[in-house]
C-alpha positions in Angstrom: 84.3 66.0 82.7 87.5 64.8 84.5 89.7 67.4 86.3 92.5 68.5 84.0 95.0 71.3 84.9 94.8 72.6 81.3 91.0 73.1 81.7 91.5 75.0 84.9 94.2 77.2 83.4 92.0 78.0 80.4 89.0 78.8 82.6 91.2 81.1 84.8 92.7 82.8 81.8 89.3 83.4 80.3 87.9 84.7 83.6 90.8 87.1 84.2 90.6 88.4 80.6 86.9 89.0 80.9 87.2 90.7 84.3 90.1 93.0 83.2 88.3 94.0 79.9 85.0 94.6 81.7 86.5 97.0 84.3 85.5 100.5 83.2 88.4 102.2 85.0 90.9 100.3 82.8 89.2 101.4 79.5 92.2 103.5 78.3 94.8 100.9 79.3 96.1 98.3 77.0 96.6 95.2 79.1 96.9 91.6 77.7 96.4 88.6 79.9 98.3 85.3 79.4 99.3 82.2 81.3 102.8 81.1 81.9 102.6 77.6 83.5 100.1 78.1 86.3 100.7 81.8 86.7 98.7 84.7 85.2 100.8 87.2 83.4 99.6 90.8 82.8 101.5 92.7 80.1 101.1 95.9 78.2 100.5 99.6 79.1 98.5 101.0 82.0 97.7 104.7 82.2 99.1 105.0 85.7 100.2 103.1 88.7 96.6 102.9 90.0 95.5 101.2 86.8 98.3 98.7 87.0 97.5 97.9 90.6 93.8 97.6 89.8 94.4 95.1 87.0 96.7 93.1 89.3 94.1 93.1 92.0 91.4 91.9 89.6 93.7 89.0 88.5 94.5 88.2 92.1 90.9 87.9 93.0 90.5 85.2 90.4 93.9 83.5 90.5 95.4 84.0 93.9 97.9 86.8 94.5 101.0 84.5 94.4 100.1 83.4 90.9 99.9 86.9 89.4 102.8 88.7 87.7 102.6 92.1 86.1 104.9 93.3 83.4 102.7 96.4 82.7 104.4 99.7 82.1 102.9 103.0 83.2 103.2 106.5 81.8 105.8 107.2 84.5 107.9 104.2 84.0 
């Protein structure tokens, strides 16, 4: 299979989605994961600041910190 950026982006997206949904501490949060260009975008609602940071950290482990953006809201925002 030849290297294609679309395949890499799809694999990254699937990996981040699986990792965020498998994290038991984020169970009560509603976070969706999408790609905008080569960046991972987290959107939705996190129960608190810690949950938002946890989801961002999970995404950053898979897709480098500079490529992660969060638009998640918390109960306090």
